[in-house]
Steps between C-alpha positions, in 0.01 A plus 500: 500500500720258304573577134664236258633605165499219251314177464777265400614207707628718793229757519226226465656287774524782733141607430386129580677494827344819612161367387558192700566716808187688444671820396381709196729625228499743215673371190645722228556367154497651150192291411331488840556126548564304817321226712113531470416520879297712719812605691683613178425842352652500156595837326633565155785722559832587302748503773714746308220758526574693813161662540314165456734325738452773757133449483523127517732493806323769707463368845734212449731386786674219296571472122643176360657596165499178293483638137798387276606582157317380187813316359806325661729752330748744648392789278129447584589478870686830485213657310205367702600418863657833629195721399262257666696490832558866503124568471421251766757639736393852462143422556590273809704792654212722466249267678752358735466141391783239522587352161590142488687358189586152397857490395742248322860412572609651163672813634701343777863377513434132429862416513432514873311199614268475666309820440380677808352830597840650501628384157611810306294611196772525228347461174487796237398367162220302339194380707721467812595867475135596462423317819796682676378840403146418620637400825699825527185703414296335768770572760524862401124549485315682789238221504547205733607190290569148554649256237451139553746303310429154359681255305324336201159419624266203463157403621137509420438775236867560424410480129693434183758771535656370832790276446362246741138565407301336233784441267655282745199357694283379206764289325617352835154383606399368162810309410638736229849629482583787744729763335683675783738784413874446459628296789230270677749413779580845656360566854221756464262665739134487418247725672140373550272756373253500781810550726596812307144638524470422881843676545387810321180520698678445826779748408238778454410456865855549642576822688557809290854527343597705191614214276543132570633208305395145597526149369188301451496170694679248280586130549831344457628494137424235262626437144273540209504122457404452871198729454382326180537160687304625785222622274489156334491306831223720623299402198560131568779447235829330579719759351520800264652501148738796512695636204646846553501762241870588426613849528647498147155413350321761707747771389473380144123528514544834666660655189166484314244487790487803736330319781771229502773764479358629823513151657862457362612814687413338837644146438764558766225450743483132406864417422623563846348471851225748588445468876341733746483489872177646620528399872541858631194622327301187601578580871400869453173407319428207712443299183687169417479376139229248431632145533642394170287193443191695584583772253579261224183292547284815495675614190430166329138484616443848362623382165331166474 
């Protein structure tokens, strides 16, 4: 039995790939949401409630844990994320299920480029520090765990919160100004959301191991400008209008707006290269990244 926690972009994309393969899934969300399909059993479950989670994952062989915090804020992450993961890990250990997590690059030593499966986890503070502690807890858990690391993702269903999602796609394809973060000319890896989902599904099928860390298949890096231009061309436009949001402005707004303050904390991801090399994981999983033009065209088609 396959269990998916969360019905956001990642959880929903995973569910749809299982559905397309004819595999049934059980989705756990606080509200009982998820795709309306005969192969999807939707349950309203608070994933911090150990007894409820135990009941919901009884018989599970795979758990894809895709719930995230309610706000893009370090204090909220510290308060919400560890209790959820601890509950999932305890329940998974009891039933013998492998837990597969989507993971970001936040916790890693980004001074070492490109990031690989062997890049050290070095961060201790803020949101990166929270991610580092989550990785350490997974490694220490008796449950089998797999963390699949992605860079910023894009693709159908990526949504408004993804840096390369609606906030970049929609203006690029309609001729409005795209407002990328900080420096639009820095090389940046972008992970196609369906490739992340496929990697998480395939990772769950690997031979048993106590704890794994893999990188989602990811194409060669492009700058934020190059990605915006690619969106525009796929929509039949000659070019995109690109005007970056400068770091000083973002930090200024962050003084009075908590959500923007959370964004300002991570501006270093967009002021220097952020490049990952997923070739080793691609070989292990047998999954190359979706060709760049195909991924961009599918993203644009889903937003038109």
